[in-house]
N, C-alpha and C positions, 0 to 999 in steps of 0.2 A: 519551616525548614527551607533552605536554599534550593534543594532539589525539587521542591514542590511547585516552583514557579513555572510560568509559561516562558517561551522564548522572548516574547514582547516585555514581560515583566523584568526578567533577568537582564535583558539588553539595556533597559532604562537604568537600572542600577549600575551596570558596568559603565555606561556612558557618563553617568553622574559621579563615577568612581566611589560610590557608596559600598559597592561589592567588587571584589577583584576576580579575574578569571581563575586565579589559583584558589581562592576560597570556594568558588563555584564547583571547580573540578574536584577539589578534595571532598566536598559534600556528596557529589555524585559517586565518587569512587567508594566512599564510606557506605553509601546506600547499596552499591553493588555487592560489597562484602556482606551486607545484612540480608539482601534479598536472594542472591543467587542460589544458596542452598535449597530454596523452596521452589524456584521456577526455572532455573538454568536457561536464561535467555541468551547468554553469551557463549560463543565457541572460543573466544580469546579476549582477554582484557589487557590493554597495554598501558598500565598505570604509569610507569616511569616515563614513557614517551608522551603521554597526555600531560603530565605535570611539567615536563620540559616545554611543551607547546604553550601551556598556560602561563608560565613564567615569561616566555617570549611575548605572548599577547599582552600581558601586563606591562612589560617595558614599552612595547609599541604604543599602547594606549596612553601611557604616562608621558610619552614624548610627542603626543599629539597626532599619532598615526592611526586613529580609530577608523576602521574600515566599514563599520555598519553593524546592523543588529545581530549578525552571527559571530562577530568578533568576540572571542573568549567564551563561546557557548559550547559546552560538552555535548557531543553527538555520537551516534554509532553507525556502522555501515553493515548492511546484510552480508553474510559471508559468501556472496557472489561478486562483491565489488572490490576490485583490486586497489590496495593501499600499499604503497611502497614498503618492502621489507617486513610485511605482516602476512602470514599465510592466508590464502584464499582457498579454503578446503571444500566449499559448497556443502559442508556438513557431511562429507563423504570420505570413506577410507580410500577411495579411488584417487582423490586429489590431496591426500594428506601431506605430500612432500612438495606441494606447489607454493612457492614464495615469489610473488611478483616483485620486480625491481623498479617499477614505475607506477604512478597513480593512474587509475581510471580517469576518464574525463570528469565524472561526477566528483570524485575525491579531489581532483586538481581544483576544480571550481570552489569546493568547500573550503579547501586549504587556503586558497587566495582570499576568501571571505573572512578568514581568521577563525573558523570553527575548529574545535579541538576534538579529535577522535579518541574516544575512550576504549573502543574495542569493536569486534566483529560479532554480529549476532547470528544465531542459529537459523537455518532454513530447513524446510523439508529437503531431503537429499536432492541436490541439483534443481531445486524448486519444483520438483515433479510430484506435487501433492499439496493438500491443504490441511494436513494434520500437524506437522512439525513435531514428531514424536520425542525429540530431545527436550522439549519445553513444555511447561504447564501454564494453564490459564491463571493469571493472578487474582481473578475474582472467585475462583474455585478450582483448587489444584487437582481435583478429580476430573476436570474438563480439559479439552484441548485448547490451545491458543489460536487455532486457525493457522492458515499458512497460505503460501510457503513462507511468507515473511513473519512467521509466528514469533521469533526471537525478538525481531525489531518492535513488534507491537507490544509484547510483554514488557520489554525494557522501557518503553515510553510510558506505558500505563502505570508502572511502578516507581517512576522517578529515577531509574538507572541511566537515563539519557533524556535530554531535552527534545531530541529528534533523532529518528533513525531512518536511513534510506532503505527502501524495499523495492521489490520488483513485482510486476503484475503482468502475467501471461493469460491467466484465466480467472483472475480475481485476487491475486496473491498479496496485494496491498489492502484492498478494500475488505476482504473476508476477515483477516486477523484484526483490522481496525474495528470492525463491527463487533466481533465476539470478545474483544478486549476493551471496548468502550472508549476508543479514541478516534481521532480523525485520520483518514487515509486518502491521499490524492493520487489518482492515476491520470497523468496529463495526456493530452492528445498524442497519438502515435506520431513521432517525428518532432516532438516538442523538446525532448531532453535526450541527450547523447547516451548511448549504451556502450561506447567504446570502453573496453577494459571490464566489462560486466559479463560474467559467464552466462551464456545463452541457454534458454530452454527451447524456445521456438521463435526464430528471428523475425518472422512476420507478425507476431503477436506480442513480443516482449515490450514492456514499458518500464521506465524507472521513475520513482517518485518518493515523496516523503510521508512518513507517519508522524503525527504531532498531537499535541493535546488540544489545540485550538485551530480554527480555520485561518485566522490571521497568521499563526505560526507557519502554517503550510504555504501561505502567500509569500511570506518572507523567504522561505526556502526556495520556492519556485522562482522568485526573482533572481536568485544566483544560479539555478540549474538550467533554466530555459535558454535556448538559442542554438543556432546552427553550428555544427561541428563537422569539418570535412572528413574526419576519421570515421564518422558514422554516416553512410550513405542514405539512411532513412531520415535523417534530420532535414528540416526545410528552412528556407530563408523567410520565415514568417515574422511579422513585427512582434516584439516582446514588450508588452506594456509594463508599467509598475503595478503589479497585482495588488500590492498592499494599498496603494493610493486609490485603486478602483473600488475598493470595498467601502460601500456607503451604508449597507444594511437596509436600504430602501427596496422594497419589492412590489410596491403598489402598481397594479396594472400588468405586472409581468405575467406572461402566459405559461402556466404550469401544467404539463400533461400528466394525467393519472391513468395508467394502463387498466384496461378492462379485461385483458387476457394475459397469458404467459406468466406475469408476475403474480397472478391471483390463483395459480394452480399449485397445489401441495404446499401450502404455507402454514406454519404453526400459528394458532390463533393469537398468541401474544405478539407475534411479529406483525400480523394483520392489523391488530388493534393499535399498536405503536405507530405504524405507517399511516393509518387513518387519522390518528391524532395529530401527527405531524402535518399532514395535508390540511387539516382543520385549522391549525395554528397559522400556517402560511396564508390560508383564506382570510383569517382574522387580520392578518398584517396587510391585506389588500391585494394579494395575488388573484389573478384570474384563473380559476381551476377548470381544466377542460379534460374530459374523458377522451382517451385515445386508444386505438388498437395497435398493438405492436405488430409490425409487418413481418412477413416471412418467418413467423414464429416457429413453425415446424421445422425449419431448416437451420435455425441458429446453432443449436447444440451439435448437431452432426457436423456442421461446417467448422465449428471451433475444434472438435477433436480430429476432424479430417485434415486440418492443417497442423495442429500441434503435434500429434503423435508421429507422423512421418518426419517432420522437421527435427524433433527431438532425437529420434533414432538416427537420422543422418549425422547430427552433431556428435553423437556418442558412439558411432559405429566402430571406430578403431579402439577406443578405450573399452567398449564392451568386449571386444575380442582379446585385448591385452590383459585386462583386469576385471572380467566379468564377474568372477567369484567375489569381488569386494563390494559390489553393489548390494543394497538392501533388497529383499525379495520383491516388495511391491514395485520398486522402481525398475528393477531388471525385467520384471514381467511386462511392464508398459513398454520398455525399449525393445524387447524381443518381439512383442506384438506389432510395434511400429514398422519393423522390417517386412511385415507381411502385407502392408498396404500398397496397392498398385499405384504406379505412377499416374495412370489414367484417373484414379479416384482422387488423388491429390490435385490434379489439374481441375477436375470437376469442382472440388471444394474451393479453389481459387476463383473459379468463375462465379460460383454461387455467392462467395463473399462480395464480389463486385455488385451483384444484384441486391444483396442485403444492404450494402452501403447506400446505394441509390435510393432504396426504399426508405431508409432512415433519413436520408436528406430531404425527401419529400415530407416525412413526418415532421421534421423540425421547421418546415415552412409555416406551420401553423402554431407552433409552440416555442418557447425560449429554452425551457428545460423540461426534463422528464424526472419524475419522483417515483421511486420504487423501493422495496426492501433490498437491503444489501445482500442478505442471505435468508433463505427460507426458514431457518430454525436457529435458535441460540446455540451456544457452545455445546458440542457433543461430548459424550463420555470418553475419557482417555482410554479406558479398558475396552470399550465397544463403540468406536466412532461411527455410528450409523443412526439413521432416523427411520422409524416405522410410521407410515402415514395411515389415516383412518381406513383407507381403501385396501389396506394390507401390503401396499408396495413398500419394499425396503430399499433405502438408498445408502450407499456408502458415503462417508463424509466428503470425499473429494468430488464425487459425482454430484451430490446435493448442493454443495456450496458453489461449484462452478456454474451451476444451472442459471443463477440469477446474475452473475457477474460477467458471463461470457459475451453478452450482446455488446458491451463497451469495448471488448477486446477485438471481436470480429470486425466491428466498424471503425475501431481506433479512436472513438469519441472520448472526451475527457469525462471522468466520473470521480465523484467525491463521496466518501462515506462519512457520516457524522453520527454521533450518538443520538438515539431517539427514545430512550427509556430502558426498562428492565422487564424481564420475564417474571412470572410468579415465583420462579426459583431464585431471583435476584441476579440473573445473568444479563449482561448488556445486549441491547438490540440496536442495530444501525439502519439508517436509510441512506440510499444513494441518489445523488443528484447528477444526472447525465446531461451534457450540453452539446452544442455544436462544435465542430472541428476548430481548435485553437481559440475557443471562447472560455477559457478557464476563469476569466475575470467574472463572468456572470455566474458560473457554477459556484465560485468561491463566495460571491456576494449573497447568493441565496442561502448557502451553508451558514454564513456568518449571521444573517438575519434570523434564521431558525435558532441557531446556537444561543444567541443573546436573548432570545425570548423564552428560553427554557433554562432549567437548572442542571441539565445533564452534565455539561463540561465541568461542573464544580465538584463532582463526585469522583472518588478514586478508590482503587482496592488496597488491601493490606495496610 
């Protein structure tokens, strides 16, 4: 089926004109009709608009105006990302009436690349959680899809979209990628513009792609990366051709394996999958080195010390005007954030700088860090929490953010790739964390592991 292809496979067929953008889009839209009653990944489907774009792309390609591997490829946008004349609700009643008139920077770049938007995907309300209660996990609909980009991950995993944009403030690209069995890339802070993307926490927010393969993620990052004057966080860093830099060669590469932090309160299936992945990379010639995560006791408190007050600041007026429209869990977080002292917030910013420096020193001895993406596979939809052998009970959001937060606090690039399945048959992911603006190495390691295993060839439903 056409919707089962990767971006690279579909792009090759479009370039050779053996498949048209219209045929590809029709296949995806048909898949959406088939799958949505079971998983509810989309907040809005724009079928007519997508088919009009597909016809335009077909005409452009026929006349010799082929723009590259995203031209004619059906994609989706998380419902935080502005797309002209389509509602951006953030999966919330609070924003039910907001319809942007212009594209976000991300949507504009994808439009120029010729990508075809088929719809907007559900998020945990305003991205403030990792459950995404509107959506179900495609591997087991009694489980959560992770979040906050749960709709994006579920759509890609099931063939409802070849790629979907997500956001990551505390793991919201990598968490759903891991529990839905796909690839999720959080670029370096400042690599991709957030202009026109609803914020959760401006000093932690990242935008990136969820895809089926690492090369697909590289193709998308080629279009998204770069300075944007409209987002003061973006930087004038060189942007390589990420796809061209993927060689699959990792011989001699120094891979750090944590002996602390990522080893605490981890499901045994996740520990085993991570160890097997490290063993595979060693077999490929990588230099495996045990490392200690610095400032481990301060990372989570710093993440929440920044995220909570920044989110409450962003929502301050809406909380007063439409507070009754928020879901209970998000409203509780926002109200709690207003109690955080300014002095505590400033302390969190100072500690973040110390953590960044410590991680910079850590990466002087390694090229990438390998760790589990999340400590446990997908949690129950009815009871999204995990009970550890020591009796400690963690809610889903707290548990999942625990392993993803270091890359948000430091702003380092991080890639989640499939690494096997639990005994229940649920996907497990590992994350590859790299130096600032060194996405090319992160992607290359991910591709090397991906091609050495069978995990990317498996799909749900």
